[in-house]
Each structure stands twice: as C-alpha cells, then as structure tokens.
N, CA, C and O atoms as a MOPAC input file, in Angstrom:
PM7 MOZYME 1SCF
protein

 N    108.09900 1   105.53400 1   115.88100 1
 C    108.00800 1   105.49700 1   114.43500 1
 C    107.22500 1   104.27300 1   113.96800 1
 O    106.57000 1   104.31000 1   112.92600 1
 N    107.29500 1   103.18600 1   114.74200 1
 C    106.54000 1   101.98300 1   114.35800 1
 C    105.04000 1   102.24900 1   114.37400 1
 O    104.30700 1   101.75300 1   113.51800 1
 N    104.59100 1   103.02700 1   115.34300 1
 C    103.16000 1   103.37200 1   115.40100 1
 C    102.75700 1   104.18500 1   114.17700 1
 O    101.70700 1   103.93600 1   113.58400 1
 N    103.57300 1   105.14100 1   113.80000 1
 C    103.31500 1   105.94700 1   112.60400 1
 C    103.25100 1   105.05400 1   111.37500 1
 O    102.35800 1   105.20900 1   110.54200 1
 N    104.18500 1   104.12300 1   111.25400 1
 C    104.21000 1   103.20900 1   110.12100 1
 C    102.94200 1   102.36400 1   110.07600 1
 O    102.35500 1   102.18000 1   109.01000 1
 N    102.51900 1   101.85000 1   111.23100 1
 C    101.31000 1   101.03100 1   111.26700 1
 C    100.05400 1   101.84600 1   110.95300 1
 O     99.14600 1   101.36100 1   110.27800 1
 N    100.00800 1   103.08500 1   111.44700 1
 C     98.84900 1   103.94100 1   111.15700 1
 C     98.78900 1   104.25300 1   109.67000 1
 O     97.72200 1   104.16400 1   109.06300 1
 N     99.92200 1   104.61700 1   109.07500 1
 C     99.93600 1   104.93500 1   107.64000 1
 C     99.58600 1   103.71300 1   106.80700 1
 O     98.84200 1   103.81800 1   105.83200 1
 N    100.11600 1   102.55700 1   107.18200 1
 C     99.78900 1   101.32200 1   106.45700 1
 C     98.29100 1   101.01300 1   106.60200 1
 O     97.64200 1   100.59700 1   105.64300 1
 N     97.75600 1   101.22000 1   107.80200 1
 C     96.32300 1   101.02300 1   108.01100 1
 C     95.47700 1   101.97200 1   107.18300 1
 O     94.42800 1   101.58100 1   106.67200 1
 N     95.91900 1   103.21300 1   107.04400 1
 C     95.20000 1   104.17400 1   106.21000 1
 C     95.22900 1   103.76900 1   104.73700 1
 O     94.23200 1   103.90900 1   104.02800 1
 N     96.36500 1   103.27100 1   104.28600 1
 C     96.45200 1   102.78900 1   102.90500 1
 C     95.51800 1   101.59400 1   102.71500 1
 O     94.85100 1   101.48500 1   101.68600 1
 N     95.47000 1   100.70200 1   103.69900 1
 C     94.56000 1    99.56400 1   103.63700 1
 C     93.11200 1   100.05200 1   103.55300 1
 O     92.33200 1    99.55900 1   102.73800 1
 N     92.75900 1   101.01900 1   104.39700 1
 C     91.39500 1   101.57100 1   104.38700 1
 C     91.07400 1   102.21600 1   103.04900 1
 O     89.95600 1   102.09300 1   102.54900 1
 N     92.04200 1   102.89800 1   102.47200 1
 C     91.85100 1   103.50000 1   101.15800 1
 C     91.52500 1   102.44100 1   100.11100 1
 O     90.67900 1   102.65000 1    99.24100 1
 N     92.20100 1   101.31200 1   100.20600 1
 C     91.96700 1   100.23900 1    99.23100 1
 C     90.63800 1    99.52000 1    99.47500 1
 O     90.03500 1    98.99900 1    98.53700 1
 N     90.18900 1    99.49100 1   100.70200 1
 C     88.84000 1    98.98900 1   100.96800 1
 C     87.81700 1    99.94200 1   100.33100 1
 O     86.82800 1    99.49900 1    99.74700 1
 N     88.06300 1   101.23800 1   100.45200 1
 C     87.20200 1   102.23200 1    99.80300 1
 C     87.19300 1   102.03300 1    98.28700 1
 O     86.13000 1   102.08200 1    97.66800 1
 N     88.35500 1   101.81200 1    97.68700 1
 C     88.40700 1   101.55600 1    96.25000 1
 C     87.61100 1   100.30000 1    95.89100 1
 O     86.90500 1   100.27300 1    94.88400 1
 N     87.72900 1    99.27200 1    96.71600 1
 C     86.97300 1    98.02000 1    96.51400 1
 C     85.47300 1    98.32200 1    96.47100 1
 O     84.77600 1    97.89100 1    95.55200 1
 N     84.98600 1    99.05200 1    97.45200 1
 C     83.55900 1    99.35700 1    97.51200 1
 C     83.11600 1   100.17800 1    96.29900 1
 O     82.08500 1    99.89000 1    95.69100 1
 N     83.89100 1   101.18600 1    95.95700 1
 C     83.54900 1   102.00500 1    94.78400 1
 C     83.49700 1   101.16400 1    93.50300 1
 O     82.54800 1   101.26200 1    92.72500 1
 N     84.49900 1   100.36000 1    93.29900 1
 C     84.62100 1    99.63200 1    92.03900 1
 C     83.72100 1    98.39900 1    91.95700 1
 O     83.25600 1    98.04200 1    90.87500 1
 N     83.47700 1    97.75300 1    93.08800 1
 C     82.66500 1    96.53800 1    93.04600 1
 C     81.17400 1    96.80300 1    93.23800 1
 O     80.34300 1    96.09700 1    92.66800 1
 N     80.83200 1    97.80000 1    94.02600 1
 C     79.43700 1    97.96900 1    94.41500 1
 C     78.80600 1    99.29600 1    94.00100 1
 O     77.58200 1    99.39100 1    93.90500 1
 N     79.61900 1   100.31400 1    93.75700 1
 C     79.06400 1   101.63600 1    93.45400 1
 C     79.41700 1   102.13400 1    92.06500 1
 O     79.16100 1   103.29400 1    91.74300 1
 N     79.99600 1   101.28400 1    91.24200 1
 C     80.49100 1   101.70600 1    89.92900 1
 C     79.39400 1   102.28800 1    89.04700 1
 O     79.62100 1   103.26500 1    88.33400 1
 N     78.20500 1   101.69100 1    89.09200 1
 C     77.11000 1   102.15600 1    88.23300 1
 C     76.26800 1   103.23000 1    88.91100 1
 O     75.35300 1   103.77400 1    88.29100 1
 N     76.55400 1   103.54000 1    90.15400 1
 C     75.83500 1   104.58200 1    90.86800 1
 C     76.62000 1   105.88800 1    90.79400 1
 O     77.72100 1   105.93700 1    90.24500 1
 N     76.04700 1   106.92100 1    91.34700 1
 C     76.63600 1   108.25600 1    91.26100 1
 C     78.09500 1   108.32600 1    91.71200 1
 O     78.90900 1   108.90300 1    90.99000 1
 N     78.47000 1   107.76500 1    92.87600 1
 C     79.89300 1   107.89000 1    93.28100 1
 C     80.85900 1   107.23500 1    92.28900 1
 O     81.91900 1   107.78900 1    91.99900 1
 N     80.50100 1   106.07900 1    91.77900 1
 C     81.36100 1   105.39700 1    90.81600 1
 C     81.43400 1   106.13400 1    89.48700 1
 O     82.50400 1   106.24300 1    88.88800 1
 N     80.29000 1   106.64000 1    89.02700 1
 C     80.29000 1   107.39000 1    87.76400 1
 C     81.04800 1   108.69500 1    87.90800 1
 O     81.69300 1   109.14700 1    86.96200 1
 N     80.97700 1   109.30900 1    89.08800 1
 C     81.72300 1   110.54900 1    89.31100 1
 C     83.22700 1   110.28100 1    89.27100 1
 O     83.99800 1   111.08200 1    88.74300 1
 N     83.62600 1   109.15100 1    89.83200 1
 C     85.04400 1   108.78600 1    89.82200 1
 C     85.53500 1   108.53200 1    88.41300 1
 O     86.59600 1   109.01700 1    88.02000 1
 N     84.76000 1   107.77000 1    87.64900 1
 C     85.19700 1   107.36700 1    86.30800 1
 C     84.87700 1   108.41400 1    85.24500 1
 O     85.55500 1   108.49000 1    84.22000 1
 N     83.84800 1   109.21900 1    85.48600 1
 C     83.40600 1   110.16300 1    84.45900 1
 C     82.57100 1   109.50000 1    83.38400 1
 O     82.32700 1   110.09900 1    82.33700 1
 N     82.12300 1   108.26600 1    83.62300 1
 C     81.34700 1   107.52500 1    82.65200 1
 C     79.86600 1   107.85100 1    82.77400 1
 O     79.37700 1   108.13700 1    83.86600 1
 N     79.15100 1   107.80700 1    81.65100 1
 C     77.70700 1   107.90800 1    81.69700 1
 C     77.15100 1   106.53800 1    82.11600 1
 O     77.90200 1   105.57800 1    82.29300 1
 N     75.84300 1   106.46800 1    82.26700 1
 C     75.20500 1   105.25100 1    82.77600 1
 C     75.51000 1   104.02800 1    81.91500 1
 O     75.81500 1   102.95900 1    82.44400 1
 N     75.43100 1   104.17600 1    80.60400 1
 C     75.64300 1   103.01200 1    79.73700 1
 C     77.08500 1   102.54100 1    79.73800 1
 O     77.33800 1   101.33600 1    79.71400 1
 N     78.02600 1   103.45700 1    79.76400 1
 C     79.44000 1   103.05000 1    79.78400 1
 C     79.80100 1   102.45800 1    81.15500 1
 O     80.59400 1   101.52000 1    81.23700 1
 N     79.22100 1   103.00400 1    82.22500 1
 C     79.44900 1   102.43100 1    83.55400 1
 C     78.91600 1   100.99600 1    83.60200 1
 O     79.55800 1   100.11100 1    84.16800 1
 N     77.75100 1   100.77200 1    83.01200 1
 C     77.18300 1    99.42100 1    83.00700 1
 C     78.06700 1    98.48800 1    82.17800 1
 O     78.28800 1    97.34100 1    82.56700 1
 N     78.56000 1    98.95700 1    81.06900 1
 C     79.38400 1    98.11100 1    80.19800 1
 C     80.72900 1    97.77700 1    80.83200 1
 O     81.27500 1    96.70100 1    80.58800 1
 N     81.27000 1    98.68500 1    81.64400 1
 C     82.59100 1    98.45800 1    82.23500 1
 C     82.53000 1    97.93000 1    83.67500 1
 O     83.56900 1    97.71800 1    84.29900 1
 N     81.32600 1    97.71700 1    84.19900 1
 C     81.18000 1    97.27700 1    85.57800 1
 C     81.94700 1    95.97600 1    85.88600 1
 O     82.56800 1    95.88300 1    86.94500 1
 N     81.92200 1    94.96900 1    84.99300 1
 C     82.70000 1    93.76300 1    85.31700 1
 C     84.20900 1    94.03000 1    85.42400 1
 O     84.89100 1    93.42700 1    86.25200 1
 N     84.71800 1    94.92700 1    84.59100 1
 C     86.14900 1    95.28700 1    84.67400 1
 C     86.44200 1    96.01700 1    85.97500 1
 O     87.44300 1    95.74800 1    86.63800 1
 N     85.56200 1    96.93700 1    86.33300 1
 C     85.75100 1    97.68500 1    87.58400 1
 C     85.67700 1    96.75300 1    88.78500 1
 O     86.45000 1    96.89700 1    89.73200 1
 N     84.75400 1    95.80200 1    88.75100 1
 C     84.63200 1    94.84000 1    89.86300 1
 C     85.91500 1    94.02500 1    90.01400 1
 O     86.34500 1    93.73900 1    91.13100 1
 N     86.51500 1    93.65800 1    88.90200 1
 C     87.77200 1    92.92600 1    88.94300 1
 C     88.86700 1    93.78000 1    89.57900 1
 O     89.63800 1    93.28700 1    90.40200 1
 N     88.93800 1    95.05100 1    89.20400 1
 C     89.89000 1    95.96500 1    89.81900 1
 C     89.63300 1    96.08700 1    91.31300 1
 O     90.56600 1    96.10200 1    92.11700 1
 N     88.36500 1    96.17300 1    91.67400 1
 C     87.99900 1    96.27900 1    93.08000 1
 C     88.44700 1    95.08300 1    93.88000 1
 O     88.90400 1    95.21700 1    95.01500 1
 N     88.31500 1    93.90200 1    93.28200 1
 C     88.73300 1    92.67800 1    93.95700 1
 C     90.24400 1    92.71000 1    94.23200 1
 O     90.69000 1    92.32500 1    95.31300 1
 N     91.01500 1    93.16400 1    93.26300 1
 C     92.46200 1    93.27300 1    93.46500 1
 C     92.78600 1    94.29200 1    94.57100 1
 O     93.70600 1    94.08000 1    95.36000 1
 N     92.03100 1    95.38900 1    94.62300 1
 C     92.24100 1    96.35500 1    95.70800 1
 C     91.93300 1    95.73300 1    97.05900 1
 O     92.58300 1    96.05400 1    98.05400 1
 N     90.95000 1    94.85000 1    97.10300 1
 C     90.64400 1    94.13400 1    98.33000 1
 C     91.79200 1    93.23000 1    98.75200 1
 O     92.10000 1    93.12700 1    99.94000 1
 N     92.42000 1    92.57900 1    97.79300 1
 C     93.57700 1    91.74000 1    98.10800 1
 C     94.71800 1    92.58500 1    98.66500 1
 O     95.40100 1    92.16900 1    99.60100 1
 N     94.92600 1    93.77500 1    98.09100 1
 C     95.97100 1    94.66000 1    98.61600 1
 C     95.65500 1    95.05300 1   100.06200 1
 O     96.53200 1    95.02700 1   100.92600 1
 N     94.41000 1    95.41400 1   100.31300 1
 C     94.00900 1    95.79300 1   101.67700 1
 C     94.20800 1    94.63300 1   102.64400 1
 O     94.71400 1    94.82700 1   103.74900 1
 N     93.82100 1    93.45100 1   102.24400 1
 C     93.98000 1    92.27300 1   103.11800 1
 C     95.45400 1    92.03300 1   103.43000 1
 O     95.80700 1    91.74200 1   104.57300 1
 N     96.30400 1    92.15000 1   102.43400 1
 C     97.74300 1    91.96400 1   102.65100 1
 C     98.32700 1    93.01300 1   103.59500 1
 O     99.18800 1    92.70700 1   104.42000 1
 N     97.85400 1    94.24200 1   103.46800 1
 C     98.35000 1    95.30700 1   104.34900 1
 C     97.90300 1    95.08200 1   105.78100 1
 O     98.67300 1    95.31900 1   106.71200 1
 N     96.67400 1    94.62800 1   105.97400 1
 C     96.19700 1    94.32300 1   107.31300 1
 C     97.00100 1    93.15300 1   107.89100 1
 O     97.40800 1    93.18800 1   109.05200 1
 N     97.22300 1    92.13600 1   107.08800 1
 C     98.03500 1    90.99400 1   107.51900 1
 C     99.41400 1    91.47000 1   107.96700 1
 O     99.88300 1    91.10900 1   109.04600 1
 N    100.06100 1    92.28200 1   107.12900 1
 C    101.40400 1    92.76200 1   107.45400 1
 C    101.44000 1    93.58300 1   108.73100 1
 O    102.40600 1    93.51800 1   109.49200 1
 N    100.38500 1    94.35900 1   108.96700 1
 C    100.33700 1    95.21100 1   110.15800 1
 C    100.10200 1    94.38800 1   111.42200 1
 O    100.55800 1    94.76300 1   112.50300 1
 N     99.39700 1    93.27400 1   111.28800 1
 C     99.04100 1    92.49000 1   112.48400 1
 C     99.98300 1    91.32200 1   112.73700 1
 O    100.03300 1    90.81100 1   113.85600 1
 N    100.72200 1    90.89100 1   111.74300 1
 C    101.64000 1    89.75900 1   111.90300 1
 C    102.88600 1    90.18000 1   112.66000 1
 O    103.32600 1    91.32600 1   112.56300 1
 N    103.44100 1    89.26300 1   113.40100 1
 C    104.69600 1    89.53600 1   114.10000 1
 C    105.87400 1    89.58000 1   113.14100 1
 O    105.80700 1    89.05300 1   112.03000 1
 N    106.94300 1    90.20800 1   113.57900 1
 C    108.14800 1    90.26300 1   112.75300 1
 C    108.90900 1    88.95600 1   112.83100 1
 O    108.82300 1    88.27300 1   113.85200 1
 N    109.64200 1    88.57700 1   111.81100 1
 C    109.95900 1    89.35300 1   110.62600 1
 C    108.88600 1    89.27700 1   109.52900 1
 O    108.93600 1    90.03800 1   108.56300 1
 N    107.93200 1    88.37600 1   109.67200 1
 C    106.91500 1    88.21000 1   108.62500 1
 C    106.13200 1    89.49500 1   108.39600 1
 O    105.93200 1    89.89500 1   107.24900 1
 N    105.68200 1    90.15500 1   109.47000 1
 C    104.88500 1    91.36700 1   109.33200 1
 C    105.58800 1    92.44500 1   108.53500 1
 O    104.99600 1    93.06400 1   107.65100 1
 N    106.86000 1    92.66700 1   108.85300 1
 C    107.64800 1    93.67000 1   108.12300 1
 C    107.74500 1    93.32000 1   106.64400 1
 O    107.52000 1    94.17200 1   105.78400 1
 N    108.07500 1    92.08300 1   106.35300 1
 C    108.23200 1    91.64300 1   104.96200 1
 C    106.91200 1    91.75700 1   104.18300 1
 O    106.89800 1    92.18500 1   103.02900 1
 N    105.82900 1    91.37600 1   104.81600 1
 C    104.52300 1    91.44200 1   104.16400 1
 C    104.11700 1    92.89700 1   103.91100 1
 O    103.60200 1    93.23100 1   102.84400 1
 N    104.35300 1    93.75400 1   104.90200 1
 C    104.05100 1    95.18400 1   104.70200 1
 C    104.84900 1    95.74000 1   103.53500 1
 O    104.29000 1    96.41500 1   102.67100 1
 N    106.12900 1    95.47100 1   103.49900 1
 C    106.96600 1    95.99700 1   102.41100 1
 C    106.48000 1    95.46100 1   101.07000 1
 O    106.34800 1    96.22400 1   100.11300 1
 N    106.21500 1    94.17100 1   100.98800 1
 C    105.76100 1    93.58000 1    99.71700 1
 C    104.48100 1    94.25300 1    99.24400 1
 O    104.40900 1    94.70300 1    98.10000 1
 N    103.46900 1    94.32900 1   100.10200 1
 C    102.18000 1    94.87000 1    99.66800 1
 C    102.24000 1    96.35700 1    99.42300 1
 O    101.54400 1    96.85400 1    98.53600 1
 N    103.04500 1    97.09200 1   100.17400 1
 C    103.18300 1    98.51300 1    99.90500 1
 C    103.90500 1    98.76700 1    98.59000 1
 O    103.56200 1    99.70300 1    97.86900 1
 N    104.89200 1    97.95500 1    98.27100 1
 C    105.53700 1    98.06600 1    96.95000 1
 C    104.51200 1    97.76000 1    95.85300 1
 O    104.48700 1    98.43500 1    94.82400 1
 N    103.67600 1    96.75500 1    96.06500 1
 C    102.61100 1    96.45300 1    95.08300 1
 C    101.69000 1    97.67300 1    94.89500 1
 O    101.33500 1    98.01500 1    93.76700 1
 N    101.30800 1    98.32100 1    95.99800 1
 C    100.43600 1    99.48700 1    95.93700 1
 C    101.12900 1   100.60100 1    95.13900 1
 O    100.50200 1   101.23200 1    94.28800 1
 N    102.39700 1   100.83900 1    95.40600 1
 C    103.12900 1   101.89600 1    94.70500 1
 C    103.25200 1   101.57900 1    93.21500 1
 O    103.01300 1   102.44900 1    92.37800 1
 N    103.61700 1   100.36400 1    92.88300 1
 C    103.73900 1    99.97800 1    91.46300 1
 C    102.39600 1   100.11500 1    90.76300 1
 O    102.33000 1   100.65700 1    89.66000 1
 N    101.33000 1    99.63800 1    91.38100 1
 C    100.00200 1    99.75900 1    90.76500 1
 C     99.60600 1   101.22200 1    90.60600 1
 O     99.02800 1   101.60800 1    89.58900 1
 N     99.92000 1   102.03800 1    91.61900 1
 C     99.59200 1   103.45100 1    91.55200 1
 C    100.35900 1   104.18500 1    90.46100 1
 O     99.79000 1   105.00900 1    89.74500 1
 N    101.63800 1   103.89100 1    90.33400 1
 C    102.45200 1   104.51200 1    89.27700 1
 C    101.95900 1   104.07100 1    87.92100 1
 O    101.80300 1   104.89700 1    87.02200 1
 N    101.71200 1   102.79400 1    87.75300 1
 C    101.23000 1   102.28400 1    86.47400 1
 C     99.87900 1   102.91000 1    86.12300 1
 O     99.67600 1   103.35900 1    84.99600 1
 N     98.97000 1   102.93800 1    87.07500 1
 C     97.66000 1   103.56200 1    86.83200 1
 C     97.78800 1   105.04000 1    86.52400 1
 O     97.08900 1   105.55600 1    85.65200 1
 N     98.66800 1   105.72200 1    87.22700 1
 C     98.87800 1   107.14000 1    86.99100 1
 C     99.44600 1   107.42200 1    85.61200 1
 O     99.12000 1   108.44300 1    85.00600 1
 N    100.27500 1   106.54900 1    85.11600 1
 C    100.88400 1   106.75100 1    83.79800 1
 C     99.97700 1   106.29300 1    82.65600 1
 O    100.06200 1   106.82800 1    81.55100 1
 N     99.11700 1   105.31700 1    82.90700 1
 C     98.33700 1   104.75100 1    81.81100 1
 C     96.84900 1   105.10300 1    81.83700 1
 O     96.19200 1   105.05800 1    80.79700 1
 N     96.30700 1   105.45000 1    83.00200 1
 C     94.86700 1   105.67100 1    83.08500 1
 C     94.53000 1   107.11200 1    83.46100 1
 O     93.82900 1   107.80100 1    82.72000 1
 N     95.02400 1   107.56300 1    84.60200 1
 C     94.66500 1   108.89100 1    85.09200 1
 C     95.73600 1   109.35500 1    86.06800 1
 O     96.08400 1   108.63600 1    87.00400 1
 N     96.25100 1   110.54700 1    85.85000 1
 C     97.33100 1   111.07800 1    86.68600 1
 C     96.91800 1   111.21000 1    88.14800 1
 O     97.77100 1   111.17400 1    89.03500 1
 N     95.60900 1   111.36200 1    88.41000 1
 C     95.14200 1   111.49000 1    89.80500 1
 C     95.49900 1   110.25300 1    90.63200 1
 O     95.60700 1   110.33500 1    91.85600 1
 N     95.67900 1   109.12400 1    89.97500 1
 C     96.00600 1   107.89300 1    90.68300 1
 C     97.36000 1   108.00000 1    91.37200 1
 O     97.58900 1   107.36800 1    92.40300 1
 N     98.26700 1   108.81000 1    90.79200 1
 C     99.56300 1   108.99500 1    91.43800 1
 C     99.38600 1   109.58300 1    92.83800 1
 O    100.03700 1   109.13900 1    93.78300 1
 N     98.51800 1   110.56700 1    92.97200 1
 C     98.28900 1   111.20200 1    94.26900 1
 C     97.39200 1   110.36500 1    95.17500 1
 O     97.58400 1   110.33400 1    96.39000 1
 N     96.42000 1   109.69300 1    94.58400 1
 C     95.43400 1   108.94800 1    95.39300 1
 C     95.93700 1   107.59000 1    95.86400 1
 O     95.52100 1   107.10800 1    96.91800 1
 N     96.83400 1   106.96200 1    95.08900 1
 C     97.27700 1   105.60900 1    95.44300 1
 C     98.78300 1   105.54100 1    95.65700 1
 O     99.23800 1   105.05200 1    96.69100 1
 N     99.56000 1   106.02300 1    94.69500 1
 C    101.01200 1   105.86600 1    94.79000 1
 C    101.61100 1   106.67600 1    95.93400 1
 O    102.43600 1   106.15800 1    96.68600 1
 N    101.20800 1   107.93900 1    96.07800 1
 C    101.79000 1   108.78300 1    97.12400 1
 C    101.52300 1   108.24200 1    98.54200 1
 O    102.46100 1   108.15700 1    99.33500 1
 N    100.28600 1   107.87800 1    98.88400 1
 C    100.08800 1   107.28300 1   100.22000 1
 C    100.91100 1   106.01400 1   100.41600 1
 O    101.43000 1   105.76600 1   101.50400 1
 N    101.02800 1   105.21400 1    99.36400 1
 C    101.84700 1   104.00100 1    99.45300 1
 C    103.30500 1   104.30200 1    99.70500 1
 O    103.95300 1   103.63400 1   100.51000 1
 N    103.82300 1   105.30300 1    99.02200 1
 C    105.23000 1   105.70200 1    99.20300 1
 C    105.46400 1   106.20300 1   100.62900 1
 O    106.46200 1   105.85400 1   101.25900 1
 N    104.54300 1   107.01900 1   101.12900 1
 C    104.69800 1   107.54400 1   102.49500 1
 C    104.66300 1   106.41000 1   103.52300 1
 O    105.48300 1   106.37800 1   104.44100 1
 N    103.72000 1   105.48500 1   103.37200 1
 C    103.63500 1   104.36700 1   104.30900 1
 C    104.86900 1   103.47800 1   104.19800 1
 O    105.40000 1   103.02800 1   105.21300 1
 N    105.33100 1   103.22000 1   102.97000 1
 C    106.51500 1   102.38700 1   102.75700 1
 C    107.74700 1   103.02900 1   103.40800 1
 O    108.54500 1   102.35400 1   104.05900 1
 N    107.88100 1   104.32200 1   103.22000 1
 C    109.02000 1   105.04600 1   103.83700 1
 C    108.96900 1   104.93500 1   105.36400 1
 O    109.99100 1   104.72200 1   106.01600 1
 N    107.77000 1   105.08100 1   105.91800 1
 C    107.62700 1   104.96900 1   107.38000 1
 C    107.95700 1   103.58600 1   107.86300 1
 O    108.62200 1   103.43500 1   108.88900 1
 N    107.50400 1   102.55000 1   107.14100 1
 C    107.79400 1   101.16800 1   107.52600 1
 C    109.29000 1   100.90900 1   107.48100 1
 O    109.83600 1   100.28000 1   108.38800 1
 N    109.95700 1   101.38300 1   106.44500 1
 C    111.39500 1   101.16500 1   106.32200 1
 C    112.17500 1   101.94900 1   107.38200 1
 O    113.16700 1   101.45100 1   107.91400 1
 N    111.73400 1   103.16700 1   107.68900 1
 C    112.41500 1   103.96700 1   108.71000 1
 C    112.19500 1   103.39200 1   110.10200 1
 O    113.05900 1   103.52300 1   110.96900 1
 N    111.06300 1   102.76400 1   110.32200 1
 C    110.76500 1   102.18500 1   111.62700 1
 C    111.61600 1   100.94500 1   111.90200 1
 O    111.78200 1   100.54200 1   113.05300 1
 N    112.13800 1   100.36100 1   110.87100 1
 C    112.94100 1    99.14900 1   110.99000 1
 C    114.25800 1    99.52800 1   111.55600 1
 O    115.11700 1    98.66800 1   111.75200 1

C-alpha cells in the first residue's frame, strides 16, 4: 500500500508541475487559452495572475516530492500536509472558479491522501 500511496502522491505532484507549466509559461498560448477559455487579450491581461497561481502549484509539487522522498515520520507528515493543501485548494477552486477543478485537482488529492493514510 505504501508503494500505491507514493505513486499516487507522485502523480499529484506531476499534475501540479503540469499546472505550473500551463499557468506560468503557456497561459497566453493555445493550451493556456483553451484551459481558461480566454481570448488573446484577456489571457495577456490575466497572465501575471495565472503565473502567480502556477508558482503556488509548483510549491505544492515540491512539497509532495519532499514528502515522498523524506524518511518517516517527517515524510508522512509532509505528504499529509501538502495533500490536504491540494484538496482544500481544489475544493475552493471548484466552488469559486470552475467545477472541473474538483475532478482535476481535489479528487486526485483525496485519492492520494486516502492511500497515504491507509498505508500508515
């Protein structure tokens, strides 16, 4: 079960690296505009906000990698902390910005968190 927990946590980390790339580097290009639904001018106007969001997603990914690679008890605690952060951010985003965020961010976080807790 520990391997499953680490794999799921790693996948959530990879997902957040993907979000970082989309929001920081591709926001004004086709993939970023497709995600946001913004036209070119609105994507350009909101790019600094998206880059800030991307940076936070990078911090989440870094914390998840740290938690997966650190020895216990620190690794377990760090994984739980950052996965809870992912879930809270996903729920908040799903309720305030776009419901798709619940499936794209919160659900993977919940599954990884459940696996981490069950592996303990």
